[in-house]
N, C-alpha and C positions, 0 to 999 in steps of 0.2 A: 869234251863233256866233264864236268865236274859234278859229280852227284852230291858234293859236299857244300855247294852254293845252295843258299835258301832266300826264297822269296816269302817274307813272313807276314801275316796277317793277324792283327791284334783285336779283339772285340770290344766293345763297350762293355759296362758293367760297375761303374762306381768302385768302391772299395776291392771287389772281387778282382779287378784288374790289376791289383798289385801281383796277382798270380803270374802275370805276363813278365814281370822281373826274373822271377824264378825260372821262366821258360827259356828266356834268352840266355841265362846263365847255363843252364842245362845244354843248349845247342852250342854254346862256345865250348863248354867243359868237353863236349863230345867231338869236337874238331869241326865243327859246322862254321860257314862263314856267311853272316846274313849280308846279300848284296842288294836288298831293297826291303822298304818296310811299308805297310800301309795300316792305319789303325782308326777307329772312332772312339771319340770320348776318353774314357780312360785308356783305351790302347792307342789313340793317339799321343796321349801325354807320355805313356812310357816310351812308345817309338820314336817320338820327337828328341825326348831327353837322350834315349841311346844313339840315335843318328848324330846327334850333337857331341858325343863322346862323354857324355856326363853322368851316366846311369850309376856307376858306383857310388859317386858323392851323393845321388838323390837317394839312393838305397840305404846308404848310412844315415842321412837325415829322416827318411821316413820311419825306418825302425827304432830310431832314438827318440822319437816324439813320446813325451809322457801322455797321459790321459788328458792332463790340463792343456798341453800343448796341441793336441788335436782339436780340443774345443775351442781354443783361441783361434786357431786357422779357420774354423767353421765361420767366423765372422756373422753370427746370426742377426739378422735385420728382417723379422717377419713383416712382410707386406703383401699386397696382391701381385705384385710382380716377380717375387722370389723370396726365399727365406736366407740365402746367403749372398753377399754381396761378391764376394770373390777377390777382394782387393789384397786380402792377407795373404790367401793362397798364392794366387800368382805374383806376389811380391816375392816369395819364397822360391817358386819356380824359375823367376827370371833370374835368380842368383846362378842358376845352374845352365841356362840357355843364353843368357844375354839379351842384345837386340838382334842378333843376326837373322838372315833370311834362310828359307828352306832350300832354295836352289844352291846355298853355299856349303850345306850339309855334306859329310863325308860319304853319306850313301843316299840314293834316291828314298825320298820320304812323302807321302800321301797322308793327309788329314782330312777327314770327312765331317761336315758339317750340314744344316738344314737352313735354307731360306724359307723361314716360316710364311710369309704372305705371298711370296712369289713361287711357292709351292714347287722348289727345285732343290736337288742335291747340288752342294758345293763342294767342289774338288780343290783343296789347297796343294798346289805343287811348286807355289813360288811366293814370295813376299814374306813378310814379318812372322817368325815361327811362332812367337808368343801370342801374336793376334788369333793366328789359326789354332792353336791349342785351345784359346780360350773359348773361341766360337765352337769348336768341336765338342767341347765338355759342358756347354751351357744347358743343362738339363732343364726343361721348361718348368716354370714355377718354382724351381729349386735355386738354380743360379741365374743371375741377372743376365739378360741377353746380351749379346754382342753386336752394335748396330756399326755397318759400315756402308758409307754412302746411302743407297737407297734399300739396302738389304738388312733384314732384322734376323740375325743369325743364333740359331739354338743348335742343340746336341744332334749330332749326325745320326745317333741311333734312330731317330724318327723315321729316317729313310733307309739307311744302310748300316745295321749294327756290326757287320762281318764283311768288311769291304774286300772280299777277294778279287772282285772286277777291277778294282783301283790300284793294285799294286803292280809297279814296273816289274816285267819279266825280262829274263836274260836268258840267251840259249844255254841249254842244260842245267838250269837251276830247278830244284824241287820246292813245289808249293806247300808249305805249312801253314796251318791256321790254328790260332788259339781261341777257342769259344768259352767264355765264362757264363754263357746265359742259357746252358741246357737244361732240360727239364729237371724240376725238383727230384730230390732224393730223400726219402723217409727216413733212412738210416743216419741221416747227419744230425748228430745232437750236438747242440753248444751249452757249455757251462755256464751258469750265472756269476759271472766274475763281478768284482767291483766295477770293472771298466763297463761291463755289459748293463749294469744297473744304472750307471752313469748314462750311457747312450739312451737306454730307455727313458730315463727321465726328461733327457733332451727332446726325444722324439714325442713325448707326452705333452711337453710343455709347447711345442711346435703344432701338434693337433688342436690343442686348446685354444691357442692364439688364433690359428685359421679358422677353426669352428666359429670361435667368437666374431670373427670379421664377416663371416659369410652368413651367420644367423644373426637375426635381430633379438635372439633371447638366449638366456644362459645355457650352454650345452651341459650334456651329461657327462659328468666326469667319470661315469663307470661304463662308459661307453668302450667297447673294446678296440674299435678301430675308427680312427679320426680321420680328417682329410688329408693329413700328409700321407698316412699308411694307403690309402685309396689312390692317391697320385702315384706314389712308389710302385706300389702292386701293379697299378694298370702299365706302368713304364716297362716293368720287368717282363709282365705278359707280352707286351707288343714286341720287344726285343727278341723274345724266345720266339714268338711266331714268324717274324720276319726273317730271324737266322734260319729256322727250318725252312723256309722258302727259298732263301739263298742256297742252301745246301742240297736241295733238290735239283737245282738248275745248274749248278757249278761243282766241277771235281777238284779235289784237292789231294796232293800225295800223302799227308799225313794230317789228321784232325785229334786235336786234343779238346775234349769237352769237359768241362766242370759246371756243376749244377748250379742254379740261379739262387739256390739258398744256401749257398756256401758260405755267404757273408750278406749283411745287409748293406746298404747303398754307402753308408758312412762309417763303416767300422774300420777306420783306417788304424786303429790301436792294435788291429790283429796283424799288423804289416810282416811280422817275422813269420807268423803261422801262414798267411796267403802265400807269401814266396815260396816257403818250402813246398806247399802244395802243388803249386805250378811247377817248381824244378821237379819233384817226385813225379808228377804226371807225364811230363814231358820225357824225362829220362827214361821212364818204363817203355813209352812209347816208341823213342828212338831205338831202344833195344831192341823190340819187337820188328821193327822195320829193317833194321841191320841184319837181324837174324833170317830175314825171309829173303834179303838181298833183293828187295823191290825195286825194279828200274821204271816200270810203265807207270801212268798216272792213274789216280784213283784213290779213295778213300782206303787205307789200311786196314785201319780198325778204331772204333770210336772206344775210348776208354773213360769210365765215369768212377769218381772216387766214390 
């Protein structure tokens, strides 16, 4: 038995999922070896890049993006099918993972997507890694769906935002889950930085465009929440409730919970801060687990920032 071997599960969560990078860094720094990994949406993206051995380069890339760089990658194209084409984003991601297949990765990896019209969960353990990540992260009405044969694939968070039941287990490993869709915390206050103002401007633009397409009349620009806010808010609530259900049914050895209002869906300009949050939360949780010398399965303690 090697209590330092980890089966790692990474949740969905948009930009909040950058905290997964920090969690992985904390695990490695503390001497843990990740022997398998499963993720949904942003969790699959980070997990897939890690399994490919390219996470340090991706970290440098995402933390080095300027405000303009983030907006450029968003590749806005407001339509009824989605607001982001995804071509620019995944062209950049391809630089880190190439055209390789999942079965050729250094460690077992699983990505989760949703086959929308066949009403089924899709589990990627084989085939092209880039296609799997793109399907897993295709947030409905936000990113354009991924079509493969007769399947219309969208974000895996619709069916399994924290895929504990999909990670490959090995004898003697410990099961660790990083969840960035935990309940909101009122204590979190975000400063109104120039980047945040730019983000709000983009969000307002998308709201107005979508509202205009869906209504035959001029929308009220003073309206506090637009269609995009409603969609993203509904998606966040769905992820939280599904994750809550998953955690009632399945035990893990360590659970790191980060609240859903840690960051909005597209606040990737906060990469450095979000990575550090994931690192600090995981480091603290690992220290508590080690101090208790826990060997049996079961949630040790939930830690909220």
